N, C-alpha and C positions, 0 to 999 in steps of 0.2 A: 434322576433315573431310578434309584432304588425305591423312591416314593411311589412312582407309577407301577413298579413291579409289585410292591406290597399291596397297592390298591387293586391290582388285578385279581387278587385272591379273596377279596372281601365279598360278602353277600351283596346282591344287587341293591337291596334296600339301603344298606349302609353306604354302598358305593354311591347311590343317587344322593343320599344325604350329604356325603362328603363332597361330591361334585357340586351340588347346589350351594353348600356352605362355602366352598372355595370360590365358586363363581360369584356368589353374592358379595363375599368379602373383597375379592379383587375388584369387582365392579364398583362397589362403594368406595373403596380406597382410591381407585383410578379416577372416578368421577369427582371425589372430593379434592384430589390433588389438582385435577384440571381446573376445577372451579377456583381453588385458592390461587393457582398460578394465573389464571385468567383474570380473577378479581384484582390480583396485585398489579398486573399489567394495565388493566382498565383503570384502576384507581390512579396509577401513576400518570397514565395518559390523560385522564380526565382532570387530574390536579394540575398537570403541566398546561393543558389547554385553558383551564379556567384562570390560572395565574397569568398566562400569556395575554388573554383577553383583558384581565384586570389591569395588568401592567400597561396595555395599550390605552385603556380608558383613562387611567391615572396620568399616563404620559401626555395624552391629548389634552386633558383638562389642566395640566401643569405648565404648558408652554407659556401661557401668559404670565403666570406667577414667576417663572424663571426669567422670562424676558424683561420683566419689570421689577425683579428682585423683591417680590411680594411674598415673604416667608409666611405671613399669617394666612394668606390664601392657600399656599401649599400645605400648611399644617391642617387647615380645614378640609382640604381634599383627602389627606391621609386619614383624618378622623373618621371618614365614612367606612374605613375598614373594620370598624367595631362591629359592623353587621356580619362580617365573615369570620366565623369561629375558627377557621383553619389557619388564618393569617396570624402569626405570633409576633412578627416584627416587620417593619418596613421603613424605608428611608428614601429621600430624594437627594441626590448629589448634584451640585452645580457643575458647570463645564470644567471647573478647575479641580474637581474631585473632592470638594469639601461637602460635609453634610449640610443640606439646605433645610430639610425638615425631616422629622422622624415620628414613627408610631410604634408603641405608645409615646406620647409626648414627653413623658418622664423617663423614657428608656435611656439608661446610661450609654454614653458614646462608645465606651470600651466593649459593649456587646454588639456593636456594628462593625463591619469591615472598615478599616482605616481609609482605604481607597477602593473605588469600584474597579472590578476586573472586566475582562472581555464579556460582552453580552452573551447570555446563554443560561442554562439551568443545569442543576445536578441534584442527585438524591444522595444524602448521607444516610447513616443508619437510622437516625431518628428525625431527620428534618429534610425539607426541600428548600433550596435557595435558588434565586433567579436574579440576574442582572439584565436590564433591557434599556436600550438607548431612548432618550427623549429628543425627538428631532422636530424641526419645523422647516418645511421647504428645503430639505436636504441638509440643513445646518443642525449639528448636534448641540442641544442646549443643556443637556445633563443626562443623568442616569437614574433609573428607578431600581430599588433593591427590595425584594420580597422574600420573606422567610415563613414557611408553612410547616405546621406540625404534622407528623405522620402517625400520631397516636390513633386516629380513627381507623387507619388501615390495619394497624396491628390489633386493634379491638375486633375488627371484622375477622381477622385471621384466627383469633382466639375463639370467637363464636363458631366459625366454620370448623375449627379443629375439634371443638367439643361436639358439634353436630356430627362431624365425621366419625368420631369415636362412639358416640351414642348410637348412630345409625348402624355402624359396623357391629357393635355388640348385639344390638337387637336383631339385626339380620342373621347373625350367627345362631342365636338362640332359636329364632323362628325357623331357620333352615333345618336345624337338628330335630325340632319337634313336628314340623308340618311341611317337610320338604316336598313330599310327593303331592299332597293335597293342594298346597298353596303356591307351588313354584310358578304357575302361569300368572297368578295374581301378583306375585312379587316381581317377576321378570318383566311383565308388560309395562308397568309404570317406569321402570328403569330404562327400558328400551325407548319409551316415549320421551323421556328426558334427554336421552342420547340424541334422538332425532331433533329435538328442540335446540340442543347445544350445537348440533351440526348446522341447522338453519341459521343460527345466530353467527356462527363462525364463518360460514361461507357467504351468506347473503347480507350479513349485518342487519338482519331484520329483528328489531327488538320488540316488535308487536306480538310475536308468537308467545304462547304460554303453554306450560306443561299441564296436562289434565290431571286433576287430583282424584284418586280412586278411593281414598279413605283418609282417616286421621292417624294412621300409624306413622312409623318413622319415615317411610317413603313419601307419605303425604306431607310430612313436615319438610322433608327435603325439597319436595315440589314447591311448597309455599316459599321456602327460602330462595329457591331458584327463580321463581316468578317475581319475587320481590326484587331480586338482583336485576332481572330484566327490566322491571319497571323503573328502577333507578337509572339504569343505563339509557333507557328511552328518554327519561326526563332530562338527563344530562345532554343527550344529543339534541333534544328540542331547545334546551337553553343555548347550546352552541349555535344552532341554526338562527335563533333569535338574535344572538350577538352578531352573527354575520349580517343579518338584515339591518341591525342598527348601524353596522359599519358601512353598509351601502347607503344608509340614510346620511355619518360624519364626513361621505363623498359628495352627496347631493348638496349638503350645506356648504361644502368647500366650493362647489361650483357657484353657488349663490354669493359666497364671500368674494370670489374672484370677480364676479360681475360687478358687485358694489365697489370693490377696490379699484377696478378699472375706471368706473365713473368718478369716484372721489379723487383719484390721482390726476385724471385728465382735466377735470373741471377747472381747478385753479390755474392751469397753464394757459387756458384760453384767453382770459383778460390780459395776461402778460404778453402773449404774442400779438394781441390786438393793439395794445399800447405801443409795442415796438413798431408795428406797422404804421401807427399814427406818427411816431417820432421819425421814422425813416423817411416819411413823406414831407417832413418839415425842411424846406430849403435854407432856413436861417440858422440851422445848427452847425457848429464848427465841425471840422473833419475829425478831431479827436473824440468828440461826443458820438459821432456816427460810428466810429470804430468800437466804442464801448457798447453802443446799441447792437451792432453786429455780433459782438461777443455774447451779449445777453440772448439774442435770438439763437445763436449756435448752441448755447448750453441748454436752453429750453427745449430746442428740437432734440438734443441728445437725451434729455430726460424722457421726452415722449417716446423716443426710440427704445430706451431701456424698458419702459412700461410695455411697449409692444412685444419686446423679446420675452419678458416674463409671461405675458399672456399667451404668446405662441408656444412656449415650453409647456404651459398647462394644457393647451389644446393638443399638443403632440402626445403628452402622457395619456390623455383621455381618448386619443384617436379621433379627434374632431377637427383636425386641420384640413379644411376643405380647399379644393382647387377649382378655379374657373378657367378651364383650358381652352385655348384657341391657337390657330396657326399664326405664328409671329416670326419676324426676322430678328435673329439674335443681335444683329448689328445695331439696330435701333435701341435695344435694351442696353447694350454695352455703351453706346454713345451717351445715353442718358445717365448711366451710372458714372461714367468717367467725367462727365460734365460736373457732377456733384462733388467728386473727390479729387480727381487728378488736376482739374483746371482751377480749383480753389485751394483745397487743403494742401495738396502736394506743392503747389506753387509757393505757398507761404514758407515751406521748408526747403525751397530750391531743389526739389526732387524732380528729376527728369522723367517724363512719361513717354513711352513709345508704344506704337501699335503695329503689329505685323499681321495683315489679313490676307491669308492665302486660301481660305476656304471658299469653295464654289457653291456648296450646298449649305445654306445658313438658316433654313426655315425649320422650326421645331414646333411641336404641339405642346404648349406649356401654359401655365398661369403667368402672364407677363409680369404682374406685380410681385409675385413670389420669386420669379426668376431674377427680377431686378433686385430684390432683397438679397439674394445670394451674391450677386455681383457687388452690391453695396458692402456687404460684410467682408468680402475678400479684399476689395480695394481699400476699405477703411482700415483693415488690419495691416495691409501693405504700407499705407501711409503712416500708420501709428508706429510700426516697428522698424521703419527705415529712417536712419539718421539724416541730418541735414546734409544736402549735397548728394544724396544717394540716387538710385534709379529704380523705376518700376517699368517692366515691360509686359505687354499683353500680346499673346499669340493666339490666333484663331485659325484652326486648320481642320481638315477632314481626314478621317481614317476609315478604311474599310473594315468591316467586322465579318466574322464567319456567318454563313447562312443559318447555322444551327443556334446562333445566339438568340436569347429571348428578346422579344420586342414589347414595348409598352402599348397597351390598347389606346387608340385615338380615333378621331373622326376622319382622319385622312389615311392615306396609304403610306406605310413605313417604307423607307428606302433601306438599302444595305450599307449606308454610310453613317458614321458617327460624326458629330460636331464636337470638337475639343477646344475649350477655352483655357489657356494657361496664363496665370498671373504670377509673375516672378518679381522678387524684390532683392535688394542688396542689403537687407537689414540684419538683425541680430541672429537670425537663423533659429533652428529648433534642434535641441539635443536629441540624440537617438533614443534615449529612454523615455522621452516625452512624446514622440511621434505616435505610439499606439493609443494614447489617451487624448490626443489633441482635439478630437471631435466630441468628447464627453461634455455634458452640460456642467457649467460652473468651473470649468478647467481651462486655464490659459497656458498651462505648462510652465516651462522655464521663463517664458516671456513675461508672465505676470509678477515676477519677483521685483520688478521695478515699479514702485507705487505710482510713478508718473504716467504709466500707461492706462490705468483705470479700467473700467468695464467689468461686466459680470461673467464673462467667459461663456456667453450663450450663443453668440453669432454662428460659430462653426457647427455647434450641435443642431441649431435650427436649420442651417444650410444643408447639413447631411439629411435631415428628415425631409426637407423639401425635395431634394434630389431623389431620394428613394421613392417618394410618392410619385415622382415623374418617371420612374423607371430608369433613371440615370444614376450617376455616381459622382463622388467628389473625393479627392485624395490629396495628400500632402507629401512633399519630399524636401529634404534639406541635407546638406553635407555636414552640418554641424554648426556649432556656435560661431557667430559673426560671418557666416558664409551664405546668408540669405535663405529664402524659402520659395518653393514653387507649389501653387495650388492648381489642380487640374479639375475642371468640370467637364463631364462627358454626357452627351445627350444623343438620342436617336433623331436623325433628321427625317423629314417627311417629304414626299414628292409633291410637286405642284406648288404654285404660289396662291396666296389668298386672293380672292376676287377684288380687284381695285375698286375703291369707293369713289364714285363720281360726285363731286360737290358742285352744285349749281351756283352760277354767279348770282350775287344778290340783285334784287330788283332795284331800280333807281329810287322808287319812293320809300324803300326800306334801308337806304344806305347807312343812315345813322341811327337806326332803330335800337341797336345794342346799347346806346347811351341814354335811352329813355328814362325819365325819372319814374320811380316806382313808389307806391305807397306800401310800406312794410310794417307788419305787426310782429314785434319781437316778444316772445314769451319765454322768460328765463328767470328763475328764482334766485340765481346767484347774482347779487347786485353788481359786483364789479364787472362780470361778463356782460350783463345787460347794458351798463353804462358805456362800455367800450364798443359794443356792437352799435349802439346808437350814434356814438361819435364818428365811427368809421363810415356808417351808412349815410349819415348826414353830410359828411365831407365828400362822399361820392355823389351827392346831389339828390338823395332819396328822402322822402318824408317818412319819419319813423315815430311809432308809438310803442311804448314798452309796457308789458304786463308781467305779473309774477305768478299767475295762477290761471287755471282753466276758466274759473268763474269770471275773473277780471277780463280775460281775453275775449270771452263771449259777450261781455257787456260792451266792449269797444267795437266788435265786429258787427256793426249795424248794417243791415242790407235794405235796399229799397223793396217795397212790397212786390208780391207776385203780380204779373208773370215775369217782369224783367229780372228780378232777383240779382241785382248788381251788388258786389261786395264793396265794403268800405275800404278794403285793402287788396292790393294785387298779389302780395306774397306774404305767407306766414312762415316765419323762422322760429321754430319752437324746440326747446329742450324736451326730451322724452320723459325725464323724471321730474315731475312737478309735485308740489305739496298736496294737491287735491286730485291727483290722478296721472294718467299718462298723456303725453303729447299726441300719441296716436289717437286717443279718444277725442281730443280737441280737433284733430285733422278730420276725422270722420264726421264729427258734428258740423263743422264749417262747410265741408264738401257737400253735405246734404242741403245746405241753405243756398249756396251760390258757388260759381266756379272760382276757385282760388288755388294758386300754386303753393306748394309747401316744401320747405327744406327742414329736414329733421336734424337736430344737433344732439349728439349723444356721446357719452364716454364709452359706449359699447359698440364695437365695430365688426362683430362676426357676421358670417353670411346670413345666419338666421335673423340677426338684428336688422340687417339691411332689407331682407325680404319682408320682414314684418312691417317695416316702415313703408315700403312701397305698397304693400297690400292695404295699408291704412289710408293710402291716398297721397302720400308724400311723393314729390317728383325726384328728390335727391336725399341722400343720407350722408351727412358730414360728421366725421369722427373728431372728437376733441383730442388735443388742442386744435382749434380751428385755424387753418391756413387762410389768412385774409385774401390772398391772391386767388386761391381756388374758389372761395366763397364769392368774390367779385365776379369771377368768370361765370359761375352758375347764375348769378343775378343777371349778367349780360345776356346769357342764353335765354333766360325767362323773358327778359325785355324784348329780345329779338323775336320770340315766338308769339308775342301778344300782337294781335291785329285789330282788336276791337277799338272803336273810338274812345277817347277819354271820357269817363262818366262824370256827372256832376259830383262835387265833393259831398260825401255822405257823413260827415261828422268825425272823420278820423283825426 
């Protein structure tokens, strides 16, 4: 206050000089402080972001090394940090907390943390440290540790401090000598820089630049400010590029899951085919048939686990599609119970009962997915119920409030819910486990007994399926050894589906489903091709096997135009062949002559099926191939053929 009182009595010229001097000094000081604070925060944020991306890249590249205990590969991955001058030390810890690889390679172990701590990062006075988990499909394989030097930040601070001091002194001298004449020239660049700083702060627009009016101190400040903005823009561009690369470590993951699906399913097909051959052998003793049944059961279990893993991947990516129609839940339940209650439960002497009081049982659902839900629940009930226990299924209706949301469908929603409750007298669910029972890879307290097995995916998949249908699934239990109850709730729809009228077969086609077919099998997996040939020949069909598109086209000789009669009635082709896709083969043969096609693939998504049908295949069968289903498809094709038998064309 005394200062302003004394300033009041000064001459106007000096007063303007003092005012300009003070204004310029305060402005420069404030701007410099803002820049330093801003630079500090930006540097920390940029460093943390860069180190996070770097940790993700190293972690993604190190999963194979950790999984296969390849320390050399892990060390080579860390050696790439030599190109990053900010990284002073790094290490990869295995899942037990021991150092798996370190950078630099000769770095003493006592200069690294003895054990990895919780993932995250922090800034010390002179360094930045980070711990990040290395995971694969939800499983933690290890930890990445990064240590970066903050010397660059402090070097910048020293430069900015010197610039601030230099600009402040020069501004003060200039203000005292040329306050009146140059105040507009001095104040205008500062105001422009202030506007630029505001644009950067509010809109995060790093493309703006301060206009340089000269080579004085303000011009130098403008250059420094513009250089800072350029660096920030480059950092943001690098971050955007990293995000694009990440969207690309996702596309590759999708391709990996597609290949994994095919490679895991393909070896199971000849096993199931061989089992089908052996099951049909009447000379085998009962004990051997029991062993064969055990083999089939476990192979089918492996196939179901593969399906669960792929379903979880589709759920995560939001690509779990539904093919919905109006169906009667009773039929779905009967099918599911026939699979588990009548076979698996009977082996454990588990009593199964059904109480059906529902009068409205039609729902608008994907029947295969809803059957999958019932399978999962019944499978769990049988698995966790001891010998001599009981499983009860109740199906009833409940009215819901008119304000309750309804799921969109092709029919008209009713105001009645259908509830299916599956209860067991098994080991129950602990109260602390109930909140996470529907999480992926969690079986809760039930999984503590190794004999139960499984990946803990069934309930998570079931919940996702129910949510996609606009329904719900819940679990209840009074505690350990008191059983559990799972409830599925769906909206019913009014009206029944139009009954399908099946015409009686004509007398001259009574046995047409047993017609011998000429089949071309195209499969590069030798065991699968051999077993297909054995099964088809035992069913009375003529079979020729090929392992590539080129070989198949050589066999598929047709009579000249205009008759264009195929050498084969049916093409059974794998889609992943050494010289191309089975879809390409189907399209080529379909242009030459009328031939029915059955696609065999380890990929079974809706897109895969639609692509096969678009290529001309009549059916798409997912590996491992169920021989009974394949035989049914062949019988349908035989029943649909009405042309007379052509002369043999060299098949």
